[in-house]
N, C-alpha and C positions, 0 to 999 in steps of 0.2 A: 593367303598370309603363311610365311612358314613358321611351323611349332613345331621343334626336334626337339629329342634328349638327347644326349651327348651318342654319338656316332661311334661303335665299334673301333671304326675307321675314320680317318681327317678327323674335322675340327668344326666347334660351332660356326668361325668366320668364313670356313670354306663352303659351307653352304649357300653362303652369299659370296660369288666372287667377284661382286661389282665393287665390295668394298676393300678388296684388296688386304693384303698382309703383309706390306712394308711400313717401314715408320711414317709416322705421320707429323704435320705441321701445325702446329699452335697459333697461328698468325691470324686465324677467324677471332682469336679468342684477347690481341694483343693491340688491335690497331684501328684508330680510333676512324679511320676513314669506312673499314668494314664495318663498325658498329653503325654508324649513317645508315648506309646502306642496307642493314637489316632493321631497322626501325621500318621502314615501307615496306621491305620483301615479304619481311615475317609478321612482323605485330600488327600490321591494319591490314593484311590480308590473311588471316585464318583466325579459325574459332581461339578465344580463349573465355580457361572460365575463371567466371569471378566471383561466385558465392554459390551457396545452397537454400533451397527454396525454404528450409526452418528459418533463413534471415525476415523473412517475411510474411509473418504469422497471419496476417490479415487484411482488409484491404486497404489502401494507403500507407500500405508499411512498405519502406524505401531506404536503399543503403547507394552510399557512391562509392564510384573506383579509379583513383587517382591511375591513369594508364600516360605514367610521362613519355615510354617507350613508345609507345604511338600516337604521341602529342595530343593528347584528350583528358576529359575528364566524361564519366561517363554514368549516371544517377539510374537505378535500378530499380522498378517499382509492381507492385501485386495490384492489379487492374482489378481485377475480380477470382473465383474460388478457383480456374484452373489458364488463366491470363496473366502472363508475368512480361513486363515492356522493360525495355532500355531504350535511354535518348543521352544525347549528347548533353552533356550539362552549362548549358549554353542559352542564355537569352538572349531571345533575338534580334530585339531593342539598340541595344550596341556593344552586343558580347560580352556582358558579365558573366560571371561564374554565375549558376543559379542558386546551387543549393549548397550551400555548406553553412557554418557555424562562426566558431571568434577567431578560425586562422583557415583561408582561403585553398590553402595546401593540401590541409587535413583530412581524411576519410569522417563523413558522419554517415547516421542513420536514424530512423525514426518513423513517425507516424504523420499524415498529416490527409487531408482533405482535398489541397491544391498544392501549388508553386509556386511562392511570391519572391520575386526578383528584389533582392535588397535595394538595388538603385534605383528605379522609378518606378517600382511597383507595377508591372505587368507581373499578370498573375496567367495561370496554366491549369487545364485537369488533368487528371492521373495519366488521361489517354493521350497527352499531348496538345490540345487545343489550345487554341489562347482563348482566354474568357475573358480578360479585363483590360483596359488599356487605360491607364492615366491623362485625363485631359485628354479623349481621343480624337475630339473635334480640333485641334493643334494641328493632325496629320492631313498630308494631301492624301485624298483618296484610297485610305489606311484601307484592307479588307482583311480583316484580322484570319478569318480560314485562308490567308498564303503566309500566316507568321506562327504558324504553331511548331513546336520543341523538333529540332532534327531528330528524328527517328535511328535508332541504332540496330541494326539485326540481333535477335534474341532466341535461344530456345532451349529447352530442359531437355535434359539426359538424366534421367534415374533421380531427379530431386538437385542434379550440377546445373546452373546458370552459368551461360555460358554466350557471349556476344562476338559478332564479327564487324566488323568495322569497312568491310569490302563490299560497294553498293552493289558491282558487277557479280557476283560470289554466287554464285545460285544452288553451291553443295549443301545439301543440307546438315544437321549437325551428325546424324546417324547413320551418314554416310561420310562421313569427316571421318568419326571413328572408326568406324570400319568392322571389321573382324572381332578384333580385339574388343572393342567398345559393345559388340553385339554377343559376345561370350559373356559381359556381365549382366546383360538382364538380368530382373529379375533378384541379384543380390538385395537383402532388406537393409539398404543404406540409411532409410529412414527412421530406422528403431533405435538408431546409433546419435541420440539426442544431445548426451554428456559429453561437451565438447573444451578442449584444453589445447591454447594456441600461443605460441609463441615466433617471435616476429626480430629480425635482424637488420640491421645494414653490414655488406659483405663487400669488402673490401675488394673483390675477381670477378670475373668475367660469367656472365651467367648460365655458359656452358658447361664452366668448371665445376660448380657446384652439382647440376644435374650430373657429370663425370662422376664425381664423387659417390652420388647412391645407384647407380646403374650399375658398378659392380663392388664384390666381395672381398675381392682380393686383398683390400687393406685392412680389412679388421682384424682379423688376430694380431696387426703389427701394431696399426695407428693408435686402437681400442683396450691395449692389453694391460696398460696401466689402470684401465676400470674394472681389473679383477686383481684378488689374490690372488700370489705368485703361483700355487698348484691350478688355481681356474684356468690361468693364463696359459699355463703349458700344454692343459687339456682342450682347451679353444682352439690352440695353435693346430694341436694333434689332429684337430676332428677336417678340419678345414672349413672354408667355407663356398667351395664350387657350386653352381647352378645347377639343380636338375633338367630344367629346362628354359630353352631361348625360344623369342618370338619375335619375328618383324612382321608391320604391317606398313607396307607404304612409309608415312613419314613417323610412325610411332612405332614404341616396340616393348619387349616386357621379360624380363627373366624373373624366375621360379624357384624357390631356396627350400632348403632344406628349414627343419623347424628346431635346433638343435635346445633350448633349454625351455620348451612353450608345450607341453611341460614337462622340464629336464629330467635327462635320463638318467643323471647322476646327483640327488643332491648336494654330491660331494661339491657340484662344480658352482655355485652358487655363495653369493655372501651372506650373512647371518640377516640381515636385513629383508633378503628376499627370502630367504626361507621361512620367515615369520609371517610375512605379508600377502607369501606365495604369488608374488607377482616380481617383474624387472623389465628389460629392455624390450621383452617380447610379449608385454603385458601380462593382465592379471592369469594366470595359469586354472582358475576354474571359470569356463568357456560359459557364459551364459546363454539362454534360448534366445534363439532369435526369428525363430517360425519356419525353419526350412530343413524338410531331411536328408537335400543331396543340394550340394553346390554347383553354382550355374555350368557349363561344357568350362568354358574361359578358367578356372579358375584350378588350379593343381593339374594341369594339363596334363603331366606324366604320372596322375592317379599313383605319386608317390607317399607309404604312408607317413614318411617322416618328412611331409612337405610341413611348413612353415608360412611361408608368405610369400604372395606375389606382389612385386612391382611393375606397375605399367608406365611407361612416356610414352605421353600424351601432346606429340609436339606444338606448340614451341615449348612450353614450360610448365607444364601439369603433369606433376607425378601421384599416381594413387595406389596404395600398398592397401590393400586386402592381408589378415592374419588369422592365420586357424583361429585362435584362440576366440575369435566372433570379436573385432575391434577392425578397424582402419583408421588410416593415418594420409592425410596430401601434405605435399608438399608445392610449394609455387615461388616460381623464381620471376621478378619483375627485374629488368635491367635499369638503371639509372645511368651510365654512362659504361664508354667500353671496357671500365675498371671495374664496376662497382654493381652493387646491384641489394634490391631487397629479397630475403630467403622470409621465407612464411612455413609454419610446419603447425598442423594442425589435428589433434586426436579425437576419433570422434569414437565412444563408448556407448552402451545401452546404460540408462541410467544406473545408476547405483542404488539398495534397496538397502543397504546398511552402511553404518560407520564403516564397517570391515573393509566392505567393498570399494570403498569413496576412495579409503586410503591408499588401495592395493593400486586402483586407477590412480594417482595422484604421483605413486611411486614410478609407475611406468612412464607417465608425463617426467616427470624431473628427471627419471635416466634416460630418455632420450635428448633431454634437453644437452646433457652433459657431453653426448656422443656429438650433437650435430654444432656445439662448439667445439670439440675437436679438431670435426669436419672442416669448422668453416676456419677458423685459425691457420689450419693449414694450407687451405685454397689461397689464403693472402702470399703467403710465405710463396706459393707457386706460382701467382701472377708476379711479383715483383722479379723473378727470376725468369719466366718468360719473355716478358719486357729487355731484360739486358741482352737478349739474342746470341746469348756464349752460344747457346745449341738451338738451332731452327728444328730437327726432327727427332722424333723419340718412337720406341719401340711400343708396341702395344702388345696385351699377351692373348690366347685364347676366351679368356674370361672376361677382355673389355671391349668385344664382339661391340654389342650397343652405343660406346663413344663412338667407334668410327660411323657406326650409324647416323649418329645424333649430328656430329660435325660435318659428314659428309650431305644429309640433309639438309640445311640449314645453309651451309656452302650453295647446292644445288638452289634451293630458293630464291638465293640471292642472285645465283647467275642467270636465272628463268626467268626472274622479274624484269632486272637491270639492262638483261640481252634485247628483252622482248621491247621495252622504253626507247632503246637506241637504235633496234630495226624499226619504230614507229617517227623516231624522230628523223631517218635517211629517207624514210618514204617522203615525209613530210615535206622536209629538205628538197629532194626529188622533184616535189610534182609544184613546187614553189618554183624551183627554177622553170621546169619546162611552160 
């Protein structure tokens, strides 16, 4: 893994000559044909985070995930104390969606002893085995052991539940997350169970929203109106350049300064933030999370000004760990080449007082306002990129993770579909001979 502070000479980007420094094309974000290639090459062949273990508090707890981009729906269920499994959400009789409530396209959650198909009443145990067939005697030599639910690879890392739809992939989740993931092991994510979640349908390509959160170059300009004039001038003066960047295989991270967490100058913040001691960077009063030292992957620059580390786990999961002892996740679920569903989830230590609860609420509302500004901007970006009036764009040194994301996505597409073309050629040659 390359983890590096700002060099005296050179740049972040020049640590990775394979990324180049020239203008980049965003054709991968505006092409319907390229999106269709990404669906198979990326989302059906990588580890995808679908939730947290806290969503499954007891045996029989389950939730569903609609993975439109991967052309499937999955049901995730707790089978035992340390056993979480996933299955394609599909009855083996006639292919009906197995687990849903009033609307089959909406996600759902609950607790059950078994799963029962709404269509013909076939039942399945929590481990996916077919346990009951309505009028079984009407079938021809039916062996129920042959018709259990189709399993999906499922592993848990630090309480985060991931699935992988590629049956042939033997890479473990820990191996896939690499050194960036290993550097976070031991952080007490499990202590932060107060959850605030936002979901929005955004009219932009999924990669463009990741771009927005993988650099801080835009923040003093785009978000200037979130602050009073004096605060905005100071914010712009401080700048948002990262403390450290890291690239590890398909994943990346940026470590950034702390800004107002807690603020260096109370004159920088708005009145409500001074009263509640909270804001975009979270509550200023840090709760005890039971650790004396951060895992090695956090604040790699060991800077006293550290405020947040943003991890981009390819393809569509971002994890942000904040210095004031809370964390945030982003998910970007594509629904077409120019639309996706964005989910932002904030996790805090449960508040002990009303004041602490309101401070967390302020942080959540402030985050939402910033995210809305980013999302609105990206919809405008998408429309103009699609005009193709300009086809190449310069990126600066702080945008190194953008170069890395788009190159990684293109590489996955080229590798998978190139391999399929090669296999097709071999089959054709074999048939001809």
